BATOR-38659 format. One record per residue (C-alpha): residue number from 1; residue in three letters; chain; x, y, z. Coordinates in nm, 3 decimals. Example, Ala and Ser with C-alpha at 12.3 -4.5 7.8 and 13.67 -1.06 7.14 Angstrom:
BEGIN
R  resi  resn  chain        x        y        z
R     1   ALA      A    1.230   -0.450    0.780
R     2   SER      A    1.367   -0.106    0.714
This chain:
BEGIN
R  resi  resn  chain        x        y        z
R     1   UNK      A   20.109   18.473    4.794
R     2   UNK      A   20.436   18.304    4.904
R     3   UNK      A   20.592   18.072    4.646
R     4   UNK      A   20.587   17.777    4.885
R     5   UNK      A   20.208   17.795    4.919
R     6   UNK      A   19.995   17.551    4.723
R     7   UNK      A   19.644   17.419    4.757
R     8   UNK      A   19.793   17.072    4.790
R     9   UNK      A   20.000   17.183    5.089
R    10   UNK      A   19.694   17.343    5.248
R    11   UNK      A   19.484   17.032    5.194
R    12   UNK      A   19.750   16.804    5.344
R    13   UNK      A   19.788   17.038    5.642
R    14   UNK      A   19.413   17.037    5.709
R    15   UNK      A   19.398   16.658    5.683
R    16   UNK      A   19.691   16.619    5.926
R    17   UNK      A   19.526   16.858    6.173
R    18   UNK      A   19.196   16.670    6.155
R    19   UNK      A   19.367   16.332    6.192
R    20   UNK      A   19.571   16.459    6.485
R    21   UNK      A   19.262   16.601    6.652
R    22   UNK      A   19.073   16.277    6.594
R    23   UNK      A   19.354   16.066    6.740
R    24   UNK      A   19.378   16.295    7.042
R    25   UNK      A   19.002   16.304    7.095
R    26   UNK      A   18.948   15.930    7.071
R    27   UNK      A   19.247   15.853    7.290
R    28   UNK      A   19.061   16.018    7.579
R    29   UNK      A   18.868   15.763    7.783
R    30   UNK      A   18.554   15.828    7.990
R    31   UNK      A   18.595   15.814    8.366
R    32   UNK      A   18.393   15.827    8.686
R    33   UNK      A   18.696   15.955    8.875
R    34   UNK      A   18.692   16.334    8.837
R    35   UNK      A   18.609   16.636    9.051
R    36   UNK      A   18.240   16.668    8.964
R    37   UNK      A   18.027   16.977    9.005
R    38   UNK      A   17.765   17.005    9.277
R    39   UNK      A   17.474   16.770    9.214
R    40   UNK      A   17.667   16.533    8.988
R    41   UNK      A   17.897   16.370    9.241
R    42   UNK      A   17.708   16.042    9.274
R    43   UNK      A   17.557   15.802    9.022
R    44   UNK      A   17.220   15.637    9.093
R    45   UNK      A   17.140   15.267    9.061
R    46   UNK      A   16.814   15.072    9.029
R    47   UNK      A   16.736   14.741    9.196
R    48   UNK      A   16.403   14.570    9.128
R    49   UNK      A   16.246   14.316    9.364
R    50   UNK      A   15.917   14.208    9.211
R    51   UNK      A   15.701   14.521    9.222
R    52   UNK      A   15.942   14.718    9.437
R    53   UNK      A   16.198   14.955    9.286
R    54   UNK      A   16.488   15.051    9.511
R    55   UNK      A   16.685   15.360    9.406
R    56   UNK      A   17.026   15.434    9.550
R    57   UNK      A   17.155   15.793    9.535
R    58   UNK      A   16.813   15.948    9.479
R    59   UNK      A   16.894   16.320    9.473
R    60   UNK      A   16.683   16.540    9.697
R    61   UNK      A   16.884   16.861    9.736
R    62   UNK      A   16.753   17.175    9.902
R    63   UNK      A   16.880   17.443    9.667
R    64   UNK      A   16.967   17.779    9.823
R    65   UNK      A   17.093   17.953    9.509
R    66   UNK      A   17.181   17.895    9.146
R    67   UNK      A   17.497   17.704    9.237
R    68   UNK      A   17.451   17.634    9.609
R    69   UNK      A   17.253   17.368    9.788
R    70   UNK      A   17.224   17.151   10.094
R    71   UNK      A   17.316   16.810    9.947
R    72   UNK      A   17.106   16.503   10.019
R    73   UNK      A   17.140   16.165    9.847
R    74   UNK      A   16.886   15.912    9.967
R    75   UNK      A   16.785   15.549    9.932
R    76   UNK      A   16.422   15.536    9.819
R    77   UNK      A   16.175   15.260    9.746
R    78   UNK      A   15.880   15.284    9.507
R    79   UNK      A   15.583   15.050    9.464
R    80   UNK      A   15.561   14.998    9.089
R    81   UNK      A   15.196   14.890    9.119
R    82   UNK      A   15.121   15.248    9.226
R    83   UNK      A   15.281   15.413    8.922
R    84   UNK      A   15.002   15.618    8.764
R    85   UNK      A   15.137   15.874    8.516
R    86   UNK      A   15.431   16.020    8.326
R    87   UNK      A   15.517   16.384    8.253
R    88   UNK      A   15.771   16.533    8.013
R    89   UNK      A   15.949   16.852    8.121
R    90   UNK      A   16.123   17.085    7.878
R    91   UNK      A   16.339   17.352    8.042
R    92   UNK      A   16.477   17.637    7.831
R    93   UNK      A   16.810   17.752    7.976
R    94   UNK      A   16.917   17.977    7.689
R    95   UNK      A   16.755   18.267    7.497
R    96   UNK      A   16.779   18.056    7.182
R    97   UNK      A   16.456   17.855    7.176
R    98   UNK      A   16.619   17.537    7.048
R    99   UNK      A   16.854   17.497    7.343
R   100   UNK      A   16.669   17.322    7.623
R   101   UNK      A   16.683   17.021    7.850
R   102   UNK      A   16.426   16.740    7.845
R   103   UNK      A   16.360   16.507    8.138
R   104   UNK      A   16.087   16.279    8.269
R   105   UNK      A   15.881   16.265    8.589
R   106   UNK      A   15.710   15.941    8.690
R   107   UNK      A   15.412   15.984    8.923
R   108   UNK      A   15.291   15.744    9.193
R   109   UNK      A   14.962   15.727    9.380
R   110   UNK      A   14.983   15.955    9.682
R   111   UNK      A   15.177   16.224    9.499
R   112   UNK      A   15.533   16.090    9.510
R   113   UNK      A   15.743   16.160    9.200
R   114   UNK      A   16.058   16.010    9.052
R   115   UNK      A   16.248   16.227    8.803
R   116   UNK      A   16.494   16.078    8.552
R   117   UNK      A   16.728   16.312    8.367
R   118   UNK      A   17.007   16.221    8.123
R   119   UNK      A   17.271   16.495    8.145
R   120   UNK      A   17.625   16.585    8.052
R   121   UNK      A   17.838   16.523    8.360
R   122   UNK      A   18.057   16.826    8.417
R   123   UNK      A   18.364   16.883    8.626
R   124   UNK      A   18.399   17.169    8.874
R   125   UNK      A   18.411   17.506    8.691
R   126   UNK      A   18.323   17.338    8.359
R   127   UNK      A   18.035   17.482    8.156
R   128   UNK      A   17.827   17.308    7.892
R   129   UNK      A   17.902   17.371    7.526
R   130   UNK      A   17.699   17.199    7.249
R   131   UNK      A   18.014   17.191    7.033
R   132   UNK      A   18.234   17.034    7.299
R   133   UNK      A   17.950   16.792    7.367
R   134   UNK      A   18.025   16.640    7.025
R   135   UNK      A   18.396   16.600    7.104
R   136   UNK      A   18.400   16.359    7.399
R   137   UNK      A   18.431   16.640    7.649
R   138   UNK      A   18.163   16.525    7.894
R   139   UNK      A   18.064   16.195    8.043
R   140   UNK      A   17.699   16.089    8.077
R   141   UNK      A   17.514   16.097    8.406
R   142   UNK      A   17.159   15.992    8.481
R   143   UNK      A   17.030   16.205    8.765
R   144   UNK      A   16.739   16.049    8.953
R   145   UNK      A   16.562   16.252    9.218
R   146   UNK      A   16.272   16.465    9.336
R   147   UNK      A   16.082   16.736    9.153
R   148   UNK      A   16.145   16.990    9.430
R   149   UNK      A   16.517   16.941    9.359
R   150   UNK      A   16.540   16.891    8.986
R   151   UNK      A   16.257   17.118    8.875
R   152   UNK      A   16.275   17.362    9.166
R   153   UNK      A   16.638   17.449    9.095
R   154   UNK      A   16.537   17.550    8.742
R   155   UNK      A   16.220   17.743    8.821
R   156   UNK      A   16.327   17.916    9.141
R   157   UNK      A   16.702   17.974    9.126
R   158   UNK      A   16.808   17.949    8.763
R   159   UNK      A   16.514   18.138    8.615
R   160   UNK      A   16.463   17.889    8.333
R   161   UNK      A   16.146   17.876    8.128
R   162   UNK      A   15.996   17.538    8.214
R   163   UNK      A   15.707   17.354    8.048
R   164   UNK      A   15.533   17.047    8.190
R   165   UNK      A   15.357   16.815    7.946
R   166   UNK      A   15.144   16.530    8.086
R   167   UNK      A   15.166   16.232    7.852
R   168   UNK      A   14.903   15.981    7.745
R   169   UNK      A   15.119   15.689    7.865
R   170   UNK      A   14.936   15.419    8.057
R   171   UNK      A   15.075   15.300    8.392
R   172   UNK      A   15.197   14.985    8.215
R   173   UNK      A   15.379   15.187    7.949
R   174   UNK      A   15.529   15.419    8.210
R   175   UNK      A   15.652   15.120    8.409
R   176   UNK      A   15.810   14.958    8.104
R   177   UNK      A   15.992   15.281    8.018
R   178   UNK      A   16.111   15.337    8.374
R   179   UNK      A   16.256   14.988    8.402
R   180   UNK      A   16.416   15.012    8.059
R   181   UNK      A   16.580   15.341    8.155
R   182   UNK      A   16.691   15.166    8.472
R   183   UNK      A   16.900   14.934    8.256
R   184   UNK      A   17.079   15.238    8.112
R   185   UNK      A   17.120   15.391    8.457
R   186   UNK      A   17.287   15.076    8.587
R   187   UNK      A   17.497   15.045    8.272
R   188   UNK      A   17.641   15.393    8.316
R   189   UNK      A   17.711   15.318    8.683
R   190   UNK      A   17.902   15.005    8.582
R   191   UNK      A   18.098   15.162    8.298
R   192   UNK      A   18.139   15.533    8.214
R   193   UNK      A   18.061   15.654    7.866
R   194   UNK      A   18.061   15.983    7.684
R   195   UNK      A   17.774   16.222    7.625
R   196   UNK      A   17.721   16.334    7.265
R   197   UNK      A   17.522   16.643    7.172
R   198   UNK      A   17.388   16.479    6.855
R   199   UNK      A   17.378   16.106    6.915
R   200   UNK      A   17.351   16.044    7.289
R   201   UNK      A   17.172   16.332    7.455
R   202   UNK      A   16.875   16.405    7.681
R   203   UNK      A   16.630   16.352    7.395
R   204   UNK      A   16.742   16.053    7.189
R   205   UNK      A   16.865   15.869    7.498
R   206   UNK      A   16.495   15.846    7.588
R   207   UNK      A   16.332   15.822    7.244
R   208   UNK      A   16.540   15.518    7.151
R   209   UNK      A   16.406   15.341    7.457
R   210   UNK      A   16.046   15.445    7.381
R   211   UNK      A   16.081   15.302    7.029
R   212   UNK      A   16.212   14.973    7.171
R   213   UNK      A   15.913   14.916    7.397
R   214   UNK      A   15.636   15.055    7.174
R   215   UNK      A   15.527   15.110    6.816
R   216   UNK      A   15.627   15.478    6.826
R   217   UNK      A   15.879   15.593    6.566
R   218   UNK      A   16.022   15.939    6.613
R   219   UNK      A   16.097   16.136    6.295
R   220   UNK      A   16.454   16.244    6.226
R   221   UNK      A   16.416   16.619    6.180
R   222   UNK      A   16.588   16.932    6.304
R   223   UNK      A   16.322   16.952    6.576
R   224   UNK      A   16.449   16.627    6.725
R   225   UNK      A   16.806   16.759    6.723
R   226   UNK      A   16.708   17.078    6.907
R   227   UNK      A   16.527   16.976    7.229
R   228   UNK      A   16.361   17.314    7.266
R   229   UNK      A   16.138   17.233    6.969
R   230   UNK      A   16.072   16.871    7.060
R   231   UNK      A   15.737   16.946    7.224
R   232   UNK      A   15.588   17.004    6.879
R   233   UNK      A   15.706   16.657    6.774
R   234   UNK      A   15.541   16.508    7.083
R   235   UNK      A   15.222   16.701    7.003
R   236   UNK      A   15.204   16.578    6.643
R   237   UNK      A   15.272   16.219    6.750
R   238   UNK      A   14.988   16.234    7.005
R   239   UNK      A   15.218   16.151    7.297
R   240   UNK      A   15.121   16.449    7.515
R   241   UNK      A   14.777   16.558    7.630
R   242   UNK      A   14.649   16.846    7.421
R   243   UNK      A   14.443   17.161    7.472
R   244   UNK      A   14.355   17.269    7.120
R   245   UNK      A   14.629   17.363    6.874
R   246   UNK      A   14.997   17.318    6.952
R   247   UNK      A   15.033   17.689    7.032
R   248   UNK      A   14.732   17.672    7.266
R   249   UNK      A   14.862   17.355    7.430
R   250   UNK      A   15.208   17.503    7.484
R   251   UNK      A   15.061   17.819    7.636
R   252   UNK      A   14.879   17.613    7.899
R   253   UNK      A   15.193   17.421    8.000
R   254   UNK      A   15.429   17.705    8.089
R   255   UNK      A   15.503   17.707    8.462
R   256   UNK      A   15.474   18.032    8.652
R   257   UNK      A   15.807   18.039    8.838
R   258   UNK      A   15.677   18.290    9.091
R   259   UNK      A   15.398   18.058    9.201
R   260   UNK      A   15.612   17.763    9.315
R   261   UNK      A   15.834   17.731    9.619
R   262   UNK      A   16.054   17.419    9.648
R   263   UNK      A   16.072   17.472   10.025
R   264   UNK      A   15.696   17.456   10.078
R   265   UNK      A   15.667   17.078   10.117
R   266   UNK      A   15.393   17.078    9.850
R   267   UNK      A   15.611   17.155    9.551
R   268   UNK      A   15.478   16.887    9.312
R   269   UNK      A   15.117   16.989    9.372
R   270   UNK      A   15.197   17.361    9.348
R   271   UNK      A   15.383   17.289    9.025
R   272   UNK      A   15.072   17.138    8.870
R   273   UNK      A   14.864   17.439    8.970
R   274   UNK      A   15.123   17.702    8.875
R   275   UNK      A   15.047   17.809    8.519
R   276   UNK      A   15.143   18.144    8.373
R   277   UNK      A   14.835   18.370    8.374
R   278   UNK      A   14.688   18.412    8.026
């Protein structure tokens, strides 16, 4: 060991590196002005007029491949008096079970759906990393759009393992949650902020809002930190509709990717009929 080495020198060096990294990291400011990847170019907004919800930049892409699509951002209006149900989707995009993405689908009488998804907003050629997601690498985006876009891309072109869990939420509870999330959607539009893998992600960005408008209190466990296991938390809390044990319930909620076609014009209905054969 060189004579100049000492544990004190090593400790000081580590501290200086950490301080330098912290200063550099927190000097970076979030921005809306970057070259965003396909599907994350535009931020949605909500406007509410009595019982009418107007959504700007509702995403309704026709995906043609894993990373290719015919873009379409629309202005849509929804009658909040016709809101009837709420589904939770959990999409596994990695072989590791814990890595998954959670998003919500609000259903209206007549079959129309409105999907809300809190995501890391990535630049062109940037890939998601859970570690970098803790280091102010990605901004937040709320993507609001159709199931044929936001679910169809995952089932048909990305080959993800997707589960759909109908919840027990009443129309009144679903409406309260949707409008509360709308406040966050408009807030992000007004001022960019960073995504955080642990503290501001697709799961706790929603659960915090659920706790604010209800008596539900989500436990702080490793299953809430890893979205791929969060369905068991929902099961134990009685938030999702059940079919026997958790294992039995989960088995009945896996979507058969081969049985849905986002180009059919009946995607949402096909999705609800497309279960993996048991």
